[in-house]
C-alpha positions as CSV (number, residue, x, y, z in Angstrom):
1,M,0.0,0.0,0.0
2,K,1.5,3.3,-1.1
3,L,0.9,6.3,1.2
4,R,0.1,9.5,-0.5
5,R,2.2,12.4,0.6
6,E,0.2,14.7,2.8
7,K,1.1,18.3,3.5
8,L,-0.5,20.7,5.9
9,R,-1.7,23.7,4.0
10,R,-0.6,27.1,5.2
11,P,0.1,30.4,3.6
12,R,3.7,31.1,2.6
13,G,5.8,32.2,5.5
14,E,3.2,31.3,8.2
15,T,4.3,28.5,10.5
16,A,2.7,29.0,13.9
17,V,-1.0,28.3,13.3
18,L,-2.7,25.2,11.9
19,S,-6.0,25.4,10.1
20,R,-8.8,23.4,11.6
21,D,-8.5,20.8,8.7
22,D,-4.8,20.4,9.3
23,L,-5.2,20.0,13.0
24,E,-7.9,17.4,12.4
25,R,-5.7,15.5,10.0
26,L,-2.8,15.5,12.5
27,L,-5.1,14.3,15.4
28,E,-6.6,11.6,13.1
29,A,-3.1,10.4,12.1
30,L,-2.1,10.2,15.8
31,H,-5.2,8.3,16.6
32,E,-4.8,5.8,13.7
33,H,-1.2,5.0,14.6
34,R,-1.4,4.8,18.4
35,S,-1.0,1.0,18.4
36,F,2.1,1.0,16.1
37,L,5.5,0.3,17.6
38,T,6.8,3.9,17.9
39,I,10.5,4.7,18.4
40,V,11.3,7.9,20.3
41,E,14.4,9.5,21.8
42,G,13.5,10.0,25.4
43,K,11.1,9.4,28.3
44,N,9.4,12.7,27.9
45,D,8.7,11.9,24.3
46,K,7.2,8.6,25.4
47,R,5.0,10.4,28.0
48,A,3.8,12.9,25.5
49,L,2.7,10.1,23.1
50,E,1.1,8.1,25.8
51,G,-1.1,11.1,26.5
52,F,-2.5,10.6,23.0
53,G,-3.2,6.9,23.6
54,F,0.0,5.4,22.2
55,T,0.5,2.0,23.8
56,N,3.7,0.6,22.2
57,V,6.4,3.3,22.6
58,R,10.1,2.3,22.7
59,V,12.7,4.8,24.1
60,L,16.2,4.8,22.7
61,D,18.0,3.7,25.9
62,G,20.7,1.5,24.6
63,P,22.8,0.8,21.6
64,L,20.9,1.7,18.4
65,Y,21.6,-1.7,16.7
66,R,20.0,-3.5,19.7
67,V,16.8,-1.4,19.2
68,V,16.7,-2.4,15.6
69,E,17.4,-6.0,16.3
70,S,14.5,-6.1,18.9
71,I,11.9,-5.0,16.3
72,D,9.6,-7.8,15.4
73,E,6.7,-5.8,14.0
74,E,6.1,-5.5,10.3
75,E,5.6,-1.7,10.4
76,V,6.9,1.0,12.8
77,L,6.7,4.7,13.4
78,I,9.9,6.6,14.0
79,L,9.1,9.8,15.9
80,T,12.5,11.1,16.8
81,D,12.7,14.9,17.2
82,L,12.7,17.1,14.1
83,D,16.0,18.8,14.9
84,E,19.3,17.8,13.3
85,H,20.1,15.0,15.8
86,G,16.6,13.6,15.5
87,K,16.8,13.6,11.7
88,Q,20.1,11.7,11.9
89,L,18.5,9.1,14.1
90,Y,15.5,8.9,11.8
91,R,17.7,8.2,8.8
92,Y,19.6,5.5,10.7
93,F,16.4,3.7,11.7
94,Y,14.8,4.2,8.4
95,K,17.7,2.6,6.6
96,E,18.2,-0.3,9.1
97,C,14.5,-1.1,9.3
98,G,14.4,-1.3,5.6
99,R,17.3,-3.7,5.6
100,R,15.4,-5.9,7.9
101,G,12.2,-5.8,5.9
102,V,10.3,-3.6,8.4
103,R,8.2,-0.9,6.8
104,V,8.5,2.6,8.3
105,N,5.2,4.5,8.3
106,N,5.9,8.2,7.7
107,R,2.5,9.8,7.8
108,V,2.7,11.4,11.3
109,R,6.3,12.5,10.8
110,Q,5.4,14.1,7.5
111,L,2.6,16.0,9.0
112,L,4.8,17.2,11.8
113,T,7.5,18.4,9.5
114,F,5.2,21.1,8.2
115,T,4.7,22.6,11.7
116,T,6.9,24.6,14.0
117,L,7.2,21.6,16.4
118,R,10.7,20.3,16.7
119,Q,10.6,18.3,19.9
120,I,8.2,15.4,20.3
121,E,7.8,16.1,24.0
122,G,6.2,19.4,23.1
123,L,3.4,17.8,21.1
124,P,0.7,18.1,23.7
125,R,1.3,21.8,24.2
126,F,1.6,22.4,20.5
127,I,-1.8,20.7,19.9
128,E,-3.3,22.7,22.8
129,R,-2.1,26.0,21.4
130,A,-3.4,25.0,17.9
131,R,-6.8,24.2,19.4
132,N,-6.9,27.5,21.3
133,A,-5.9,29.5,18.2
134,L,-9.0,28.2,16.3
């Protein structure tokens, strides 16, 4: 199944506010993927996602190769931070998961890249602010 690339719509130069449709798409994607194995960088990221109902979140707390070797799911989410270090981690896991035949679902990550959010632990507050801005 090929995922279509989804972008959040916003006027050129505007990054802080999501439209109602964009917020709904993001919340829907979070809801749909909450049972996927989700790889995050830290405990605060895990707590933030658990607040959205995520039940299978794995924190990077050891050697990266061991995390990859422990994956036995067919499809995973990689929600490392959207800063430079998080992008490097994402590329590593994307590549290594592919080598092992594990699909990486990018829908949530793609939606987040079109926002100002850079730290996954800030997701609850980001969503709250977006809701209040509507």
